[in-house]
Backbone as XML, in Angstrom:
<?xml version="1.0"?>
<chain id="A" units="angstrom">
  <residue number="1" name="MET">
    <atom name="N" x="125.209" y="157.849" z="-107.643"/>
    <atom name="CA" x="123.871" y="158.314" z="-108.028"/>
    <atom name="C" x="123.259" y="157.410" z="-109.085"/>
  </residue>
  <residue number="2" name="THR">
    <atom name="N" x="122.028" y="157.213" z="-108.874"/>
    <atom name="CA" x="121.238" y="156.408" z="-109.816"/>
    <atom name="C" x="120.220" y="157.148" z="-110.515"/>
  </residue>
  <residue number="3" name="ILE">
    <atom name="N" x="120.061" y="156.916" z="-111.833"/>
    <atom name="CA" x="119.087" y="157.604" z="-112.602"/>
    <atom name="C" x="117.696" y="156.889" z="-112.350"/>
  </residue>
  <residue number="4" name="ILE">
    <atom name="N" x="116.709" y="157.702" z="-111.951"/>
    <atom name="CA" x="115.422" y="157.046" z="-111.651"/>
    <atom name="C" x="114.341" y="157.412" z="-112.756"/>
  </residue>
  <residue number="5" name="ASP">
    <atom name="N" x="114.616" y="158.429" z="-113.555"/>
    <atom name="CA" x="113.646" y="158.750" z="-114.594"/>
    <atom name="C" x="114.426" y="159.376" z="-115.815"/>
  </residue>
  <residue number="6" name="THR">
    <atom name="N" x="113.899" y="159.090" z="-117.006"/>
    <atom name="CA" x="114.378" y="159.724" z="-118.215"/>
    <atom name="C" x="113.239" y="160.106" z="-119.104"/>
  </residue>
  <residue number="7" name="ILE">
    <atom name="N" x="113.258" y="161.341" z="-119.509"/>
    <atom name="CA" x="112.198" y="161.860" z="-120.371"/>
    <atom name="C" x="112.862" y="162.437" z="-121.620"/>
  </residue>
  <residue number="8" name="GLU">
    <atom name="N" x="112.365" y="161.973" z="-122.792"/>
    <atom name="CA" x="112.827" y="162.532" z="-124.038"/>
    <atom name="C" x="112.255" y="163.912" z="-124.244"/>
  </residue>
  <residue number="9" name="ILE">
    <atom name="N" x="113.146" y="164.918" z="-124.350"/>
    <atom name="CA" x="112.732" y="166.355" z="-124.489"/>
    <atom name="C" x="112.649" y="166.695" z="-126.001"/>
  </residue>
  <residue number="10" name="TYR">
    <atom name="N" x="113.605" y="166.259" z="-126.796"/>
    <atom name="CA" x="113.688" y="166.677" z="-128.149"/>
    <atom name="C" x="114.519" y="165.683" z="-128.944"/>
  </residue>
  <residue number="11" name="LYS">
    <atom name="N" x="114.108" y="165.544" z="-130.220"/>
    <atom name="CA" x="114.812" y="164.779" z="-131.147"/>
    <atom name="C" x="114.614" y="165.491" z="-132.512"/>
  </residue>
  <residue number="12" name="GLY">
    <atom name="N" x="115.639" y="166.030" z="-133.172"/>
    <atom name="CA" x="115.467" y="166.760" z="-134.399"/>
    <atom name="C" x="116.787" y="166.997" z="-135.118"/>
  </residue>
  <residue number="13" name="VAL">
    <atom name="N" x="116.588" y="167.703" z="-136.228"/>
    <atom name="CA" x="117.824" y="167.999" z="-137.005"/>
    <atom name="C" x="117.928" y="169.530" z="-137.175"/>
  </residue>
  <residue number="14" name="CYS">
    <atom name="N" x="119.087" y="170.098" z="-137.138"/>
    <atom name="CA" x="119.382" y="171.475" z="-137.447"/>
    <atom name="C" x="120.380" y="171.526" z="-138.529"/>
  </residue>
  <residue number="15" name="ALA">
    <atom name="N" x="120.056" y="172.299" z="-139.572"/>
    <atom name="CA" x="120.862" y="172.317" z="-140.742"/>
    <atom name="C" x="121.926" y="173.446" z="-140.712"/>
  </residue>
  <residue number="16" name="PHE">
    <atom name="N" x="123.163" y="173.124" z="-140.941"/>
    <atom name="CA" x="124.279" y="174.042" z="-141.164"/>
    <atom name="C" x="124.606" y="173.995" z="-142.611"/>
  </residue>
  <residue number="17" name="PRO">
    <atom name="N" x="125.378" y="174.939" z="-143.150"/>
    <atom name="CA" x="125.643" y="174.912" z="-144.534"/>
    <atom name="C" x="126.207" y="173.629" z="-145.146"/>
  </residue>
  <residue number="18" name="ASN">
    <atom name="N" x="127.181" y="172.975" z="-144.405"/>
    <atom name="CA" x="127.825" y="171.813" z="-144.903"/>
    <atom name="C" x="127.454" y="170.506" z="-144.079"/>
  </residue>
  <residue number="19" name="TYR">
    <atom name="N" x="126.782" y="170.697" z="-142.977"/>
    <atom name="CA" x="126.518" y="169.533" z="-142.117"/>
    <atom name="C" x="124.999" y="169.676" z="-141.644"/>
  </residue>
  <residue number="20" name="ASP">
    <atom name="N" x="124.439" y="168.515" z="-141.335"/>
    <atom name="CA" x="123.263" y="168.508" z="-140.529"/>
    <atom name="C" x="123.628" y="168.014" z="-139.130"/>
  </residue>
  <residue number="21" name="LEU">
    <atom name="N" x="123.072" y="168.604" z="-138.121"/>
    <atom name="CA" x="123.277" y="168.267" z="-136.727"/>
    <atom name="C" x="121.965" y="167.554" z="-136.239"/>
  </residue>
  <residue number="22" name="ASN">
    <atom name="N" x="122.148" y="166.238" z="-135.932"/>
    <atom name="CA" x="121.060" y="165.540" z="-135.287"/>
    <atom name="C" x="121.250" y="165.740" z="-133.747"/>
  </residue>
  <residue number="23" name="ILE">
    <atom name="N" x="120.221" y="166.248" z="-133.133"/>
    <atom name="CA" x="120.216" y="166.595" z="-131.674"/>
    <atom name="C" x="119.148" y="165.706" z="-130.957"/>
  </residue>
  <residue number="24" name="ALA">
    <atom name="N" x="119.615" y="165.043" z="-129.924"/>
    <atom name="CA" x="118.698" y="164.310" z="-129.038"/>
    <atom name="C" x="118.887" y="164.851" z="-127.615"/>
  </residue>
  <residue number="25" name="ILE">
    <atom name="N" x="117.843" y="165.208" z="-126.939"/>
    <atom name="CA" x="117.914" y="165.774" z="-125.606"/>
    <atom name="C" x="117.003" y="164.987" z="-124.692"/>
  </residue>
  <residue number="26" name="ASN">
    <atom name="N" x="117.660" y="164.388" z="-123.686"/>
    <atom name="CA" x="116.920" y="163.718" z="-122.630"/>
    <atom name="C" x="117.064" y="164.380" z="-121.306"/>
  </residue>
  <residue number="27" name="LEU">
    <atom name="N" x="115.980" y="164.396" z="-120.517"/>
    <atom name="CA" x="116.104" y="164.922" z="-119.132"/>
    <atom name="C" x="116.169" y="163.777" z="-118.159"/>
  </residue>
  <residue number="28" name="LYS">
    <atom name="N" x="117.273" y="163.673" z="-117.411"/>
    <atom name="CA" x="117.353" y="162.509" z="-116.526"/>
    <atom name="C" x="117.331" y="163.078" z="-115.068"/>
  </residue>
  <residue number="29" name="THR">
    <atom name="N" x="116.599" y="162.332" z="-114.257"/>
    <atom name="CA" x="116.419" y="162.622" z="-112.835"/>
    <atom name="C" x="117.159" y="161.579" z="-112.027"/>
  </residue>
  <residue number="30" name="TYR">
    <atom name="N" x="117.965" y="161.991" z="-111.098"/>
    <atom name="CA" x="118.733" y="161.075" z="-110.243"/>
    <atom name="C" x="117.992" y="160.865" z="-108.900"/>
  </residue>
  <residue number="31" name="ASP">
    <atom name="N" x="118.430" y="159.888" z="-108.150"/>
    <atom name="CA" x="117.808" y="159.602" z="-106.922"/>
    <atom name="C" x="117.865" y="160.592" z="-105.902"/>
  </residue>
  <residue number="32" name="ASP">
    <atom name="N" x="118.722" y="161.601" z="-106.033"/>
    <atom name="CA" x="118.771" y="162.744" z="-105.154"/>
    <atom name="C" x="117.986" y="163.909" z="-105.609"/>
  </residue>
  <residue number="33" name="LYS">
    <atom name="N" x="117.129" y="163.600" z="-106.623"/>
    <atom name="CA" x="116.198" y="164.525" z="-107.247"/>
    <atom name="C" x="116.794" y="165.636" z="-108.166"/>
  </residue>
  <residue number="34" name="ARG">
    <atom name="N" x="118.084" y="165.574" z="-108.349"/>
    <atom name="CA" x="118.725" y="166.552" z="-109.308"/>
    <atom name="C" x="118.483" y="166.074" z="-110.668"/>
  </residue>
  <residue number="35" name="LYS">
    <atom name="N" x="118.330" y="167.106" z="-111.597"/>
    <atom name="CA" x="117.947" y="166.786" z="-112.967"/>
    <atom name="C" x="119.045" y="167.361" z="-113.903"/>
  </residue>
  <residue number="36" name="PHE">
    <atom name="N" x="119.254" y="166.606" z="-114.910"/>
    <atom name="CA" x="120.370" y="166.932" z="-115.872"/>
    <atom name="C" x="119.867" y="166.790" z="-117.374"/>
  </residue>
  <residue number="37" name="TYR">
    <atom name="N" x="120.254" y="167.686" z="-118.203"/>
    <atom name="CA" x="119.955" y="167.569" z="-119.587"/>
    <atom name="C" x="121.136" y="166.698" z="-120.161"/>
  </residue>
  <residue number="38" name="TYR">
    <atom name="N" x="120.813" y="165.670" z="-120.930"/>
    <atom name="CA" x="121.814" y="164.991" z="-121.734"/>
    <atom name="C" x="121.547" y="165.325" z="-123.139"/>
  </residue>
  <residue number="39" name="ILE">
    <atom name="N" x="122.481" y="166.067" z="-123.672"/>
    <atom name="CA" x="122.323" y="166.591" z="-125.012"/>
    <atom name="C" x="123.332" y="165.843" z="-125.913"/>
  </residue>
  <residue number="40" name="ASP">
    <atom name="N" x="122.860" y="165.114" z="-126.884"/>
    <atom name="CA" x="123.665" y="164.283" z="-127.754"/>
    <atom name="C" x="123.665" y="164.897" z="-129.198"/>
  </residue>
  <residue number="41" name="TYR">
    <atom name="N" x="124.881" y="165.085" z="-129.745"/>
    <atom name="CA" x="125.011" y="165.612" z="-131.109"/>
    <atom name="C" x="125.566" y="164.537" z="-131.991"/>
  </residue>
  <residue number="42" name="THR">
    <atom name="N" x="125.001" y="164.415" z="-133.206"/>
    <atom name="CA" x="125.612" y="163.564" z="-134.330"/>
    <atom name="C" x="125.615" y="164.462" z="-135.472"/>
  </residue>
  <residue number="43" name="TRP">
    <atom name="N" x="126.925" y="164.712" z="-135.963"/>
    <atom name="CA" x="127.136" y="165.543" z="-137.052"/>
    <atom name="C" x="127.136" y="164.791" z="-138.353"/>
  </residue>
  <residue number="44" name="VAL">
    <atom name="N" x="126.458" y="165.124" z="-139.388"/>
    <atom name="CA" x="126.297" y="164.374" z="-140.661"/>
    <atom name="C" x="126.770" y="165.341" z="-141.769"/>
  </residue>
  <residue number="45" name="LYS">
    <atom name="N" x="127.797" y="165.018" z="-142.481"/>
    <atom name="CA" x="128.388" y="165.811" z="-143.520"/>
    <atom name="C" x="127.435" y="165.716" z="-144.746"/>
  </residue>
  <residue number="46" name="LYS">
    <atom name="N" x="127.053" y="166.894" z="-145.272"/>
    <atom name="CA" x="126.165" y="166.968" z="-146.473"/>
    <atom name="C" x="127.003" y="167.118" z="-147.769"/>
  </residue>
  <residue number="47" name="LYS">
    <atom name="N" x="128.046" y="167.977" z="-147.553"/>
    <atom name="CA" x="128.844" y="168.316" z="-148.771"/>
    <atom name="C" x="130.181" y="168.788" z="-148.256"/>
  </residue>
  <residue number="48" name="ASN">
    <atom name="N" x="131.154" y="168.861" z="-149.202"/>
    <atom name="CA" x="132.526" y="169.362" z="-148.752"/>
    <atom name="C" x="132.488" y="170.778" z="-148.289"/>
  </residue>
  <residue number="49" name="GLY">
    <atom name="N" x="133.260" y="171.099" z="-147.378"/>
    <atom name="CA" x="133.323" y="172.378" z="-146.839"/>
    <atom name="C" x="133.642" y="172.294" z="-145.335"/>
  </residue>
  <residue number="50" name="PHE">
    <atom name="N" x="133.703" y="173.460" z="-144.710"/>
    <atom name="CA" x="134.105" y="173.549" z="-143.316"/>
    <atom name="C" x="133.037" y="173.059" z="-142.382"/>
  </residue>
  <residue number="51" name="HIS">
    <atom name="N" x="133.456" y="172.394" z="-141.283"/>
    <atom name="CA" x="132.501" y="172.071" z="-140.159"/>
    <atom name="C" x="132.296" y="173.384" z="-139.441"/>
  </residue>
  <residue number="52" name="PRO">
    <atom name="N" x="131.150" y="173.602" z="-138.861"/>
    <atom name="CA" x="130.855" y="174.864" z="-138.137"/>
    <atom name="C" x="131.788" y="175.158" z="-137.050"/>
  </residue>
  <residue number="53" name="PHE">
    <atom name="N" x="132.421" y="174.121" z="-136.503"/>
    <atom name="CA" x="133.372" y="174.339" z="-135.367"/>
    <atom name="C" x="134.810" y="173.865" z="-135.758"/>
  </residue>
  <residue number="54" name="GLU">
    <atom name="N" x="135.061" y="173.891" z="-137.029"/>
    <atom name="CA" x="136.398" y="173.390" z="-137.502"/>
    <atom name="C" x="137.524" y="174.106" z="-136.892"/>
  </residue>
  <residue number="55" name="HIS">
    <atom name="N" x="137.424" y="175.367" z="-136.630"/>
    <atom name="CA" x="138.509" y="176.171" z="-136.155"/>
    <atom name="C" x="138.500" y="176.373" z="-134.585"/>
  </residue>
  <residue number="56" name="ASP">
    <atom name="N" x="137.589" y="175.616" z="-133.999"/>
    <atom name="CA" x="137.531" y="175.719" z="-132.550"/>
    <atom name="C" x="137.998" y="174.331" z="-131.961"/>
  </residue>
  <residue number="57" name="ILE">
    <atom name="N" x="139.273" y="174.326" z="-131.687"/>
    <atom name="CA" x="139.968" y="173.110" z="-131.266"/>
    <atom name="C" x="139.355" y="172.531" z="-129.935"/>
  </residue>
  <residue number="58" name="ASP">
    <atom name="N" x="138.998" y="173.388" z="-129.013"/>
    <atom name="CA" x="138.423" y="172.900" z="-127.754"/>
    <atom name="C" x="137.114" y="172.158" z="-128.056"/>
  </residue>
  <residue number="59" name="PHE">
    <atom name="N" x="136.314" y="172.752" z="-128.904"/>
    <atom name="CA" x="135.046" y="172.133" z="-129.260"/>
    <atom name="C" x="135.216" y="170.863" z="-129.971"/>
  </residue>
  <residue number="60" name="THR">
    <atom name="N" x="136.008" y="170.835" z="-130.949"/>
    <atom name="CA" x="136.197" y="169.567" z="-131.802"/>
    <atom name="C" x="136.853" y="168.430" z="-130.940"/>
  </residue>
  <residue number="61" name="ASN">
    <atom name="N" x="137.688" y="168.842" z="-129.933"/>
    <atom name="CA" x="138.379" y="167.808" z="-129.142"/>
    <atom name="C" x="137.510" y="167.361" z="-127.986"/>
  </residue>
  <residue number="62" name="ASN">
    <atom name="N" x="136.608" y="168.145" z="-127.501"/>
    <atom name="CA" x="135.862" y="167.840" z="-126.240"/>
    <atom name="C" x="134.371" y="167.890" z="-126.264"/>
  </residue>
  <residue number="63" name="HIS">
    <atom name="N" x="133.803" y="168.487" z="-127.255"/>
    <atom name="CA" x="132.342" y="168.720" z="-127.161"/>
    <atom name="C" x="131.508" y="168.252" z="-128.365"/>
  </residue>
  <residue number="64" name="MET">
    <atom name="N" x="132.145" y="167.549" z="-129.361"/>
    <atom name="CA" x="131.464" y="167.201" z="-130.617"/>
    <atom name="C" x="130.233" y="166.321" z="-130.329"/>
  </residue>
  <residue number="65" name="ASP">
    <atom name="N" x="130.363" y="165.436" z="-129.336"/>
    <atom name="CA" x="129.240" y="164.462" z="-129.109"/>
    <atom name="C" x="128.132" y="165.035" z="-128.301"/>
  </residue>
  <residue number="66" name="GLY">
    <atom name="N" x="128.287" y="166.202" z="-127.637"/>
    <atom name="CA" x="127.265" y="166.706" z="-126.880"/>
    <atom name="C" x="127.692" y="167.116" z="-125.443"/>
  </residue>
  <residue number="67" name="GLU">
    <atom name="N" x="126.729" y="167.331" z="-124.574"/>
    <atom name="CA" x="127.042" y="167.757" z="-123.195"/>
    <atom name="C" x="126.004" y="167.226" z="-122.232"/>
  </residue>
  <residue number="68" name="ILE">
    <atom name="N" x="126.471" y="167.175" z="-121.000"/>
    <atom name="CA" x="125.555" y="166.935" z="-119.848"/>
    <atom name="C" x="125.566" y="168.217" z="-119.003"/>
  </residue>
  <residue number="69" name="ILE">
    <atom name="N" x="124.375" y="168.824" z="-118.783"/>
    <atom name="CA" x="124.343" y="170.093" z="-118.079"/>
    <atom name="C" x="123.197" y="169.982" z="-116.999"/>
  </residue>
  <residue number="70" name="ALA">
    <atom name="N" x="123.386" y="170.551" z="-115.889"/>
    <atom name="CA" x="122.360" y="170.637" z="-114.830"/>
    <atom name="C" x="121.152" y="171.465" z="-115.325"/>
  </residue>
  <residue number="71" name="LYS">
    <atom name="N" x="120.041" y="171.030" z="-114.958"/>
    <atom name="CA" x="118.789" y="171.701" z="-115.292"/>
    <atom name="C" x="118.566" y="172.828" z="-114.376"/>
  </residue>
  <residue number="72" name="ASN">
    <atom name="N" x="118.405" y="174.014" z="-114.868"/>
    <atom name="CA" x="118.027" y="175.218" z="-114.073"/>
    <atom name="C" x="117.421" y="176.182" z="-115.063"/>
  </residue>
  <residue number="73" name="GLU">
    <atom name="N" x="116.993" y="177.373" z="-114.532"/>
    <atom name="CA" x="116.312" y="178.269" z="-115.381"/>
    <atom name="C" x="117.158" y="178.756" z="-116.609"/>
  </residue>
  <residue number="74" name="LEU">
    <atom name="N" x="118.421" y="178.876" z="-116.429"/>
    <atom name="CA" x="119.285" y="179.291" z="-117.530"/>
    <atom name="C" x="119.375" y="178.220" z="-118.580"/>
  </residue>
  <residue number="75" name="THR">
    <atom name="N" x="119.693" y="177.011" z="-118.092"/>
    <atom name="CA" x="119.869" y="175.931" z="-119.091"/>
    <atom name="C" x="118.502" y="175.492" z="-119.720"/>
  </residue>
  <residue number="76" name="ASP">
    <atom name="N" x="117.425" y="175.744" z="-119.055"/>
    <atom name="CA" x="116.080" y="175.636" z="-119.693"/>
    <atom name="C" x="115.923" y="176.516" z="-120.857"/>
  </residue>
  <residue number="77" name="LYS">
    <atom name="N" x="116.272" y="177.678" z="-120.791"/>
    <atom name="CA" x="116.291" y="178.673" z="-121.927"/>
    <atom name="C" x="117.241" y="178.291" z="-123.029"/>
  </residue>
  <residue number="78" name="LEU">
    <atom name="N" x="118.402" y="177.879" z="-122.639"/>
    <atom name="CA" x="119.416" y="177.423" z="-123.692"/>
    <atom name="C" x="118.848" y="176.238" z="-124.476"/>
  </residue>
  <residue number="79" name="VAL">
    <atom name="N" x="118.270" y="175.233" z="-123.768"/>
    <atom name="CA" x="117.624" y="174.143" z="-124.505"/>
    <atom name="C" x="116.440" y="174.569" z="-125.332"/>
  </residue>
  <residue number="80" name="GLU">
    <atom name="N" x="115.661" y="175.489" z="-124.777"/>
    <atom name="CA" x="114.453" y="176.015" z="-125.586"/>
    <atom name="C" x="114.958" y="176.695" z="-126.875"/>
  </residue>
  <residue number="81" name="TYR">
    <atom name="N" x="115.969" y="177.519" z="-126.748"/>
    <atom name="CA" x="116.430" y="178.243" z="-127.981"/>
    <atom name="C" x="117.197" y="177.341" z="-128.874"/>
  </residue>
  <residue number="82" name="LEU">
    <atom name="N" x="117.861" y="176.328" z="-128.350"/>
    <atom name="CA" x="118.631" y="175.393" z="-129.223"/>
    <atom name="C" x="117.610" y="174.572" z="-130.085"/>
  </residue>
  <residue number="83" name="THR">
    <atom name="N" x="116.403" y="174.297" z="-129.599"/>
    <atom name="CA" x="115.486" y="173.430" z="-130.245"/>
    <atom name="C" x="114.422" y="174.156" z="-131.071"/>
  </residue>
  <residue number="84" name="MET">
    <atom name="N" x="114.582" y="175.531" z="-131.087"/>
    <atom name="CA" x="113.622" y="176.287" z="-131.986"/>
    <atom name="C" x="113.895" y="176.006" z="-133.473"/>
  </residue>
  <residue number="85" name="SER">
    <atom name="N" x="112.929" y="176.186" z="-134.202"/>
    <atom name="CA" x="113.106" y="176.166" z="-135.662"/>
    <atom name="C" x="113.797" y="177.451" z="-136.126"/>
  </residue>
  <residue number="86" name="ASP">
    <atom name="N" x="114.472" y="177.404" z="-137.316"/>
    <atom name="CA" x="115.145" y="178.575" z="-137.863"/>
    <atom name="C" x="114.183" y="179.807" z="-137.760"/>
  </residue>
  <residue number="87" name="THR">
    <atom name="N" x="112.934" y="179.539" z="-138.202"/>
    <atom name="CA" x="111.949" y="180.692" z="-138.329"/>
    <atom name="C" x="111.756" y="181.254" z="-136.894"/>
  </residue>
  <residue number="88" name="GLU">
    <atom name="N" x="111.512" y="180.436" z="-135.946"/>
    <atom name="CA" x="111.358" y="180.931" z="-134.552"/>
    <atom name="C" x="112.535" y="181.596" z="-134.070"/>
  </residue>
  <residue number="89" name="LEU">
    <atom name="N" x="113.752" y="181.082" z="-134.305"/>
    <atom name="CA" x="114.996" y="181.583" z="-133.794"/>
    <atom name="C" x="115.310" y="182.906" z="-134.397"/>
  </residue>
  <residue number="90" name="ASP">
    <atom name="N" x="114.919" y="183.067" z="-135.747"/>
    <atom name="CA" x="115.226" y="184.372" z="-136.403"/>
    <atom name="C" x="114.387" y="185.476" z="-135.723"/>
  </residue>
  <residue number="91" name="LYS">
    <atom name="N" x="113.320" y="185.129" z="-135.199"/>
    <atom name="CA" x="112.416" y="186.233" z="-134.532"/>
    <atom name="C" x="113.082" y="186.702" z="-133.200"/>
  </residue>
  <residue number="92" name="VAL">
    <atom name="N" x="113.968" y="185.924" z="-132.594"/>
    <atom name="CA" x="114.476" y="186.380" z="-131.302"/>
    <atom name="C" x="116.029" y="186.617" z="-131.333"/>
  </residue>
  <residue number="93" name="SER">
    <atom name="N" x="116.626" y="186.376" z="-132.411"/>
    <atom name="CA" x="118.135" y="186.470" z="-132.540"/>
    <atom name="C" x="118.622" y="187.807" z="-132.932"/>
  </residue>
  <residue number="94" name="GLY">
    <atom name="N" x="117.745" y="188.872" z="-132.994"/>
    <atom name="CA" x="118.297" y="190.129" z="-133.403"/>
    <atom name="C" x="118.746" y="190.116" z="-134.842"/>
  </residue>
  <residue number="95" name="SER">
    <atom name="N" x="119.842" y="190.767" z="-135.103"/>
    <atom name="CA" x="120.323" y="190.873" z="-136.532"/>
    <atom name="C" x="121.219" y="189.674" z="-136.869"/>
  </residue>
  <residue number="96" name="ILE">
    <atom name="N" x="121.366" y="188.745" z="-136.000"/>
    <atom name="CA" x="122.239" y="187.517" z="-136.311"/>
    <atom name="C" x="121.357" y="186.439" z="-136.900"/>
  </residue>
  <residue number="97" name="ASP">
    <atom name="N" x="121.892" y="185.809" z="-138.035"/>
    <atom name="CA" x="121.210" y="184.755" z="-138.649"/>
    <atom name="C" x="121.012" y="183.580" z="-137.721"/>
  </residue>
  <residue number="98" name="ALA">
    <atom name="N" x="119.877" y="182.912" z="-137.859"/>
    <atom name="CA" x="119.521" y="181.776" z="-136.912"/>
    <atom name="C" x="120.594" y="180.748" z="-136.872"/>
  </residue>
  <residue number="99" name="VAL">
    <atom name="N" x="121.184" y="180.346" z="-138.000"/>
    <atom name="CA" x="122.194" y="179.299" z="-138.007"/>
    <atom name="C" x="123.410" y="179.772" z="-137.187"/>
  </residue>
  <residue number="100" name="VAL">
    <atom name="N" x="123.857" y="180.980" z="-137.256"/>
    <atom name="CA" x="124.984" y="181.518" z="-136.544"/>
    <atom name="C" x="124.584" y="181.578" z="-135.048"/>
  </residue>
  <residue number="101" name="TYR">
    <atom name="N" x="123.409" y="182.011" z="-134.756"/>
    <atom name="CA" x="122.881" y="182.110" z="-133.371"/>
    <atom name="C" x="122.915" y="180.818" z="-132.735"/>
  </residue>
  <residue number="102" name="ARG">
    <atom name="N" x="122.406" y="179.773" z="-133.443"/>
    <atom name="CA" x="122.329" y="178.345" z="-132.896"/>
    <atom name="C" x="123.748" y="177.925" z="-132.606"/>
  </residue>
  <residue number="103" name="GLN">
    <atom name="N" x="124.687" y="178.212" z="-133.472"/>
    <atom name="CA" x="126.089" y="177.886" z="-133.310"/>
    <atom name="C" x="126.607" y="178.490" z="-131.972"/>
  </residue>
  <residue number="104" name="GLN">
    <atom name="N" x="126.246" y="179.717" z="-131.726"/>
    <atom name="CA" x="126.649" y="180.385" z="-130.536"/>
    <atom name="C" x="126.004" y="179.745" z="-129.248"/>
  </residue>
  <residue number="105" name="ILE">
    <atom name="N" x="124.742" y="179.304" z="-129.393"/>
    <atom name="CA" x="124.021" y="178.645" z="-128.277"/>
    <atom name="C" x="124.766" y="177.342" z="-127.981"/>
  </residue>
  <residue number="106" name="ILE">
    <atom name="N" x="125.114" y="176.574" z="-129.025"/>
    <atom name="CA" x="125.838" y="175.304" z="-128.815"/>
    <atom name="C" x="127.157" y="175.567" z="-128.134"/>
  </residue>
  <residue number="107" name="LYS">
    <atom name="N" x="127.889" y="176.605" z="-128.516"/>
    <atom name="CA" x="129.143" y="176.913" z="-127.900"/>
    <atom name="C" x="128.882" y="177.369" z="-126.494"/>
  </residue>
  <residue number="108" name="SER">
    <atom name="N" x="127.876" y="178.146" z="-126.169"/>
    <atom name="CA" x="127.535" y="178.508" z="-124.853"/>
    <atom name="C" x="127.303" y="177.360" z="-123.953"/>
  </residue>
  <residue number="109" name="ILE">
    <atom name="N" x="126.570" y="176.334" z="-124.389"/>
    <atom name="CA" x="126.215" y="175.204" z="-123.638"/>
    <atom name="C" x="127.468" y="174.475" z="-123.151"/>
  </residue>
  <residue number="110" name="THR">
    <atom name="N" x="128.587" y="174.552" z="-123.979"/>
    <atom name="CA" x="129.813" y="173.870" z="-123.478"/>
    <atom name="C" x="130.394" y="174.463" z="-122.262"/>
  </residue>
  <residue number="111" name="LEU">
    <atom name="N" x="130.040" y="175.711" z="-121.950"/>
    <atom name="CA" x="130.519" y="176.336" z="-120.723"/>
    <atom name="C" x="129.809" y="175.889" z="-119.487"/>
  </residue>
  <residue number="112" name="PHE">
    <atom name="N" x="128.699" y="175.102" z="-119.597"/>
    <atom name="CA" x="127.905" y="174.629" z="-118.500"/>
    <atom name="C" x="127.945" y="173.224" z="-118.239"/>
  </residue>
  <residue number="113" name="TRP">
    <atom name="N" x="128.969" y="172.489" z="-118.928"/>
    <atom name="CA" x="129.017" y="170.985" z="-118.861"/>
    <atom name="C" x="129.186" y="170.668" z="-117.345"/>
  </residue>
  <residue number="114" name="ASP">
    <atom name="N" x="128.658" y="169.492" z="-117.028"/>
    <atom name="CA" x="128.718" y="169.053" z="-115.612"/>
    <atom name="C" x="129.415" y="167.649" z="-115.571"/>
  </residue>
</chain>
């Protein structure tokens, strides 16, 4: 498969208590017209303390750099919510803090890797 188009969807920073997460998302289209989100993570330590996924061995071993997931209605929503500001995410996350909710979104995305 050959990539025929790449669109930058998002580039931004999400703050966690001890780390900042730089996120870059590109939508790539292949020659068979299938589309995939390429989600790249770069974790930047701000101060001493736990990494948000320190106790999640699967995540730290396999998903720290990001994911490639097929584009569909479900993954569109995951990407939309992942890229919301904390203020926007607080409005839709129920009683869960936006930072914790975003962490759960990141973990959920790992279940859809392609």
